[in-house]
Structures are given as C-alpha cells and as structure tokens.
C-alpha positions in Angstrom: 20.4 11.2 14.6 20.9 9.8 18.1 22.8 6.7 18.8 19.6 4.9 19.7 18.5 5.2 16.1 21.1 2.7 15.2 19.6 -0.1 17.3 17.6 -1.7 14.5 20.2 -4.0 12.9 18.3 -7.2 12.0 15.3 -7.3 9.7 12.5 -9.9 9.5 13.3 -11.0 6.0 16.8 -12.2 7.2 15.6 -14.2 10.2 16.5 -17.9 10.3 15.3 -20.9 12.3 17.1 -21.3 15.6 18.5 -17.8 15.6 18.7 -15.8 18.8 17.3 -12.3 18.3 17.6 -9.1 20.3 16.3 -6.3 18.3 13.4 -3.7 17.7 10.1 -4.5 16.1 6.8 -2.7 15.8 3.5 -4.3 17.0 1.0 -4.5 14.1 -1.5 -6.9 15.8 -2.1 -8.1 19.3 -4.3 -10.8 20.9 -4.4 -11.8 24.6 -5.6 -15.4 24.9 -5.4 -18.6 26.9 -4.2 -22.1 26.2 -6.5 -25.1 26.5 -5.0 -25.5 30.0 -6.1 -22.0 30.9 -2.6 -20.4 30.8 -2.7 -16.8 29.4 -0.4 -15.9 26.6 0.2 -13.0 24.3 0.0 -13.4 20.5 1.7 -10.6 18.6 2.4 -9.8 15.0 5.6 -7.9 14.7 6.7 -5.9 11.7 9.5 -3.9 10.3 10.0 -2.4 6.8 11.0 -5.8 5.4 7.9 -7.8 6.5 5.9 -9.3 9.4 6.3 -12.3 11.7 4.2 -14.0 14.3 5.4 -13.9 17.9 4.3 -15.5 21.2 4.9 -14.4 24.8 4.3 -17.3 27.2 5.6 -15.8 30.5 4.3 -12.8 32.3 1.7 -12.4 29.6 -0.9 -10.6 31.7 1.5 -7.7 32.7 2.9 -7.4 29.2 -0.5 -7.3 27.7 -1.2 -4.1 29.7 2.0 -2.5 28.5 1.9 -3.3 24.8 -0.4 -1.9 22.2 -0.6 -1.8 18.4 1.7 0.8 17.0 4.3 0.6 19.7 7.9 -0.3 19.1 9.3 -3.0 21.3 12.8 -4.3 22.1 12.5 -8.1 22.3 14.8 -10.9 23.3 13.6 -14.0 21.5 14.4 -17.1 19.5 13.3 -17.9 16.0 11.4 -21.2 15.7 9.7 -23.0 12.9 6.0 -23.6 13.6 3.7 -25.1 11.0 6.2 -24.3 8.3 6.3 -20.6 9.3 9.0 -18.8 11.2 7.8 -17.5 14.6 9.5 -15.6 17.5 9.3 -17.1 20.9 9.8 -14.0 23.1 11.5 -14.3 26.5 11.7 -10.6 27.4 10.1 -7.4 26.0 10.4 -3.7 26.6 8.6 -0.7 25.1 10.9 1.6 23.1 10.1 5.3 23.1 9.2 6.4 19.5 11.4 9.5 19.7 14.4 7.1 20.2 13.9 5.1 17.0 13.9 5.8 13.3 10.3 5.0 12.1 11.7 4.5 8.6 13.0 1.1 9.9 9.4 0.0 10.5 7.4 1.7 7.7 7.2 -0.1 4.4 8.6 2.1 1.6 8.5 1.9 -2.2 11.3 1.5 -4.7 11.3 5.1 -5.9 12.8 8.1 -4.2 10.7 11.1 -3.3 12.9 13.5 -5.4 12.6 11.2 -8.4 8.8 11.1 -8.2 8.6 14.9 -7.5 10.6 15.6 -10.7 8.4 13.3 -12.8 5.3 14.9 -11.3 6.6 18.4 -12.2 7.1 17.3 -15.8 3.6 16.0 -16.0 2.2 19.3 -14.5 4.1 21.4 -17.0 2.8 19.4 -20.0 -0.8 20.6 -19.8 -2.0 23.0 -22.5 -5.4 23.9 -20.9 -4.8 27.0 -18.8 -7.6 26.3 -16.3 -6.6 22.6 -15.8 -3.0 23.7 -15.5 -3.8 26.3 -12.8 -5.9 23.8 -10.9 -3.1 21.2 -10.9 -0.6 23.8 -9.9 -2.8 25.0 -7.1 -3.3 21.5 -5.7 0.2 20.1 -6.0 2.1 22.6 -3.8 3.0 23.2 -0.2 1.9 20.8 2.5 -0.5 19.0 0.3 2.3 18.1 -2.1 4.4 16.9 0.8 1.5 14.7 2.0 0.9 13.4 -1.5 4.6 12.3 -1.9 4.5 10.5 1.5 1.1 8.9 1.6 0.4 5.2 0.8 -2.1 4.4 -2.0 -3.9 1.9 0.2 -4.0 0.4 3.6 -3.4 -3.0 2.0 -3.3 -4.8 -1.3 -1.5 -2.4 -3.7 1.1 0.4 -3.2 0.5 0.1 0.5 3.7 1.8 1.6 5.1 5.3 2.1 5.2 7.0 -1.3 2.8 4.5 -2.8 0.2 7.1 -3.7 2.6 9.2 -5.7 4.1 6.1 -7.3 0.7 4.8 -8.3 -0.6 8.2 -9.5 2.5 8.9 -11.7 2.3 5.4 -13.1 -1.3 5.7 -14.1 -0.6 9.2 -15.5 2.2 7.8 -17.6 0.0 5.0 -18.9 -2.7 7.6 -19.7 -0.2 9.7 -21.8 0.8 6.6 -23.8 -2.9 5.9 -24.5 -3.3 9.5 -25.7 -0.6 8.9 -28.3 -2.4 5.7 -29.4 -5.9 7.2 -29.3 -5.5 10.9 -30.4 -9.3 11.4 -30.0 -8.8 11.4 -26.2 -8.9 14.8 -24.3 -5.3 14.7 -23.1 -5.4 17.4 -20.5 -8.7 16.2 -19.0 -7.4 12.6 -18.8 -4.1 13.7 -17.3 -5.9 15.8 -14.7 -8.2 12.8 -13.9 -5.2 10.5 -13.6 -3.3 12.9 -11.3 -6.3 13.6 -9.1 -8.3 10.3 -9.1 -6.9 9.3 -5.7 -6.0 12.7 -4.2 -8.7 12.1 -1.5 -6.5 9.4 0.0 -4.4 12.1 1.6 -7.3 12.7 4.0 -8.7 9.2 3.9 -5.6 7.7 5.7 -3.7 8.5 8.8 -0.2 7.6 7.7 1.7 9.4 10.5 2.1 6.1 12.4 2.3 2.5 11.5 0.4 0.4 10.8 -1.6 2.8 8.6 -5.2 3.5 9.7 -8.3 5.2 8.3 -9.3 8.6 9.5 -12.9 8.9 10.7 -13.8 10.9 7.6 -12.0 8.3 5.5 -14.3 5.6 6.8 -17.5 7.7 6.7 -17.0 9.4 3.4 -14.3 7.7 1.4 -11.6 9.0 -0.9 -13.7 9.3 -4.1 -16.1 11.8 -2.5 -13.4 13.5 -0.5 -11.2 13.9 -3.5 -14.0 15.3 -5.7 -14.8 17.9 -2.9 -11.2 18.9 -2.7 -10.9 19.5 -6.4 -14.2 21.4 -6.7 -13.2 23.7 -3.8 -9.8 24.5 -5.5 -11.5 25.0 -8.9 -13.9 27.6 -7.4 -10.8 29.8 -6.7 -9.9 29.8 -10.4 -11.6 32.5 -12.3 -13.5 31.3 -15.4 -13.1 27.6 -14.9 -15.7 26.1 -17.2 -18.4 24.4 -15.3 -18.9 21.6 -17.7 -15.2 20.8 -17.8 -15.1 20.7 -14.0 -18.1 18.3 -14.0 -16.2 16.0 -16.4 -13.2 16.1 -14.2 -15.2 15.4 -11.1 -16.9 12.5 -13.0 -13.4 10.9 -13.6 -12.7 11.0 -9.9 -16.1 9.7 -8.8 -16.4 6.9 -11.4 -12.8 5.5 -11.5 -13.7 2.4 -9.4 -15.8 1.5 -12.3 -18.7 -0.3 -10.6 -21.3 0.5 -8.0 -20.4 -2.5 -5.9 -16.8 -1.2 -5.8 -17.8 2.1 -4.3 -18.3 4.3 -7.4 -21.4 6.5 -7.0 -21.6 6.6 -10.8 -20.4 4.5 -13.7 -17.8 5.8 -16.1 -19.7 7.5 -18.9 -17.0 9.2 -21.0 -14.2 7.8 -23.1 -11.7 9.3 -20.6 -13.5 7.9 -17.6 -13.7 4.4 -19.0 -10.0 4.4 -19.8 -9.0 5.8 -16.4 -10.9 3.1 -14.6 -9.1 0.4 -16.5 -5.6 2.0 -16.2 -6.1 2.4 -12.5 -7.2 -1.3 -12.2 -4.2 -2.5 -14.3 -1.6 -0.6 -12.3 -3.1 -1.8 -9.0 -3.0 -5.4 -10.2 0.5 -5.2 -11.6 1.8 -3.8 -8.3 0.1 -6.6 -6.3 1.4 -9.3 -8.6 4.8 -7.7 -8.6 5.0 -7.8 -4.9 4.2 -11.5 -4.9 6.8 -12.1 -7.6 9.5 -10.6 -5.3 9.2 -13.7 -3.2 10.0 -16.1 -6.0 13.6 -17.3 -6.1 15.7 -16.1 -9.1 15.7 -18.4 -12.1 12.4 -20.1 -11.2 8.7 -20.0 -12.0 6.4 -20.7 -9.0 2.7 -21.1 -8.5 1.0 -18.9 -6.0 -1.8 -20.1 -3.7 -5.3 -19.2 -4.8 -5.7 -15.4 -4.9 -9.2 -14.5 -3.7 -9.0 -10.9 -4.9 -8.1 -12.0 -8.4 -10.1 -15.3 -8.3 -7.3 -17.4 -9.7 -3.9 -19.0 -9.2 -0.9 -17.1 -10.6 2.2 -18.4 -12.2 4.9 -16.1 -11.0 8.6 -15.7 -12.0 11.6 -14.4 -10.2 12.4 -10.8 -11.2 15.4 -9.2 -12.8 16.7 -12.5 -14.3 16.8 -14.2 -17.7 13.6 -16.2 -17.7 14.0 -18.0 -21.0 15.1 -21.3 -19.4 13.6 -20.9 -15.9 12.5 -24.2 -14.3 8.9 -24.6 -13.0 8.8 -24.9 -9.3 6.5 -27.5 -7.8 5.6 -25.7 -4.6 2.9 -23.0 -4.0 3.6 -19.5 -2.9 1.4 -18.0 -0.2 0.0 -14.6 -1.2 1.9 -12.4 1.3 4.5 -9.7 0.8 5.1 -9.8 4.6 3.7 -6.3 5.0 -0.1 -6.2 4.7 -2.6 -8.2 6.6 -5.0 -9.3 3.8 -2.4 -10.4 1.3 -1.8 -13.6 3.4 -4.5 -15.8 1.8 -5.1 -19.5 2.2 -5.1 -21.8 -0.8 -8.6 -22.5 -1.8 -10.7 -23.7 -4.8 -13.6 -21.5 -3.7 -14.5 -18.6 -6.0 -16.0 -15.8 -3.9 -17.1 -12.5 -5.1 -14.3 -10.5 -6.7 -12.7 -7.8 -4.4 -11.3 -4.6 -6.0 -7.6 -3.7 -5.3 -8.3 0.0 -5.2 
C-alpha cells in the first residue's frame, strides 16, 4: 500500500457544521447549472463508504466542470455548512486524484459480514445437498472467478444490500430462511428450494458493473435483466452435467424466473410451485428487513423514531435504535428521512400520497 492510500482520514458521517475539510471524496452525481443571476456553479454529490453529502463549487465552475465526472475521486478543500437543515460542503478548491493512488474501499459501501465468513457459510450450504445432480450444479457454479464475483457483487444498485458483498449476504440469508422453512414444512423439496435460494439472483453478477463506484448496470443488465440472465447461466451449466433430469431443471429455472412474484415486478411467470411461492416471499422479506435495518441505523440509541413516508413500502415506519435495550425507549417526536447516505433513491420526501408500490428486488 502506498502512502497516498492513507490520505482518506475524514468520513462524511463524522462531518460537523462549520468544520474545515481537506480530504478525498468520490463524485456520485454532477450537475452544471446557473444561478438566477446567470452565474455558473457546479452542484456535486460526494460520497465515501460512510455516506453522501451535497457540495457546491461557486468559483471557476466552468473549468472544473470540464475536469470532473461521475466516478472520479477528488481532493477538496471546503467548509461544512448547514443549508435547509442538511449539511453541505462549500468547496473552495478541487483536484482530481488518480484512482491508482487511492484505496477504493474507502469509497465503496460494504456490508457488515466478511468475505471469508460468508464463503464458509456458503460452503456449508453447498455441502448439505443430497441430490447429486443439484449438488454438482451448485459446485460447478460456485467456484473460480464466478465465486469471486459472487462474493464481491452488490445485490442491487439501490434499496437493499446495495454494497460490496451484498449479493452473497442476501443470498445466504434467504438460503438460511429457506432451510428453517424446510424444518417447519417437511413437505418442501429441500434441495430444490436451497438451489433456488442460492441461484435466484446469480444473474446480478452480469447485470451490474461493480468494478467502479457508483455501481452501474451493464448493457445486458438493462436489456435482459438478472432473472433471464440467471436462468440462462444455470441452464448452460446444467447441460454439462450428465443425466440432469429435465423436469427438475425446469422447476429450478421456474424458481429463478418467478421469484419477483408478479408480472409488474418483472417476473415473466408467476410462482406456481410451493417452493417458488415460498422463495418469492423469503426474498421479499429479506430485502425489506435489510432496507428497514439500514434506516434504523440512523436512529439514536435508546429512542424510537418515525421515518418519513416510505414510498416503496407505502407507509411510515416506527424505527428503533439498534443494539440497545428497547424496553423503556422514549418515542422521538421528529421524523427520519429515508436515506442511508449511500443510495440515491432512499432519500424520499415525506408525503401522504400513496403511489403504486415499488419492489425492493
């Protein structure tokens, strides 16, 4: 690690009003505009692994607009100011920082679980299968470069598990829930359900480009989508396994294609088996719990707090601070804006409107 990798010392979550800041941030959004008086300025959204903050460049905006672009790391000299109850950076100078001289882990959101921990748990799940064909398929998929990509990929560009390692975290969580359901409902086909849980989002490896931040969709990801991409990946791998039962493969492909549950949420078919119906609901539950959990991280310890209206869930949420004894927590009077500081669409305005529900997948 070079000395320049140590330049990132101050993170967005720790910024305070009036503070002078000289540090590195990544540009996640950019807009070149003019004031009412016709003076150009640069509106930036800067991010690091702890969150996002709005920033403004008032001087030399035209030149700096030509130098800056989304995905670039910049060294800024600025002051933190409170504007409309939100912290904002007023930038006085800005320089582009070469990507090979920074540690991108400082700017990429990451999950709470280590790669090695998730890899160990995944191995245990793979070794638990009794169906020889399903076992060989899973072993064939979760290896080499594909396994590396799986452990690094986000589960989404926004909304849930939208950070490095999020795909593996979400997949392992859904698989764990599925195994508990098999204990409760012995009639379920355990190996089929486990394979569906492990593979339902495997297409996201190709749907997203997560080599840079902020995460973006690949062309194939936008045109085809991870449900179809994942089903094609699984079918191609299964074709190399001698004697893989065609009807069993169709049922597994059905789990992948139907797990969004509804046509309007992108599923080309509705869940039509016991395992498919269950997988859809487990996937939905885990996505919602992660989304709500990220909101709850913003609540002060020993307090309950209302969120602003959550358009994706069509309701307000009563959240509580985590990892504390909640028996006697006071109810906070204020509202919590729906943002984890990382993803663009989790910053939602309070509203009493009730628009069409949006999936978290």
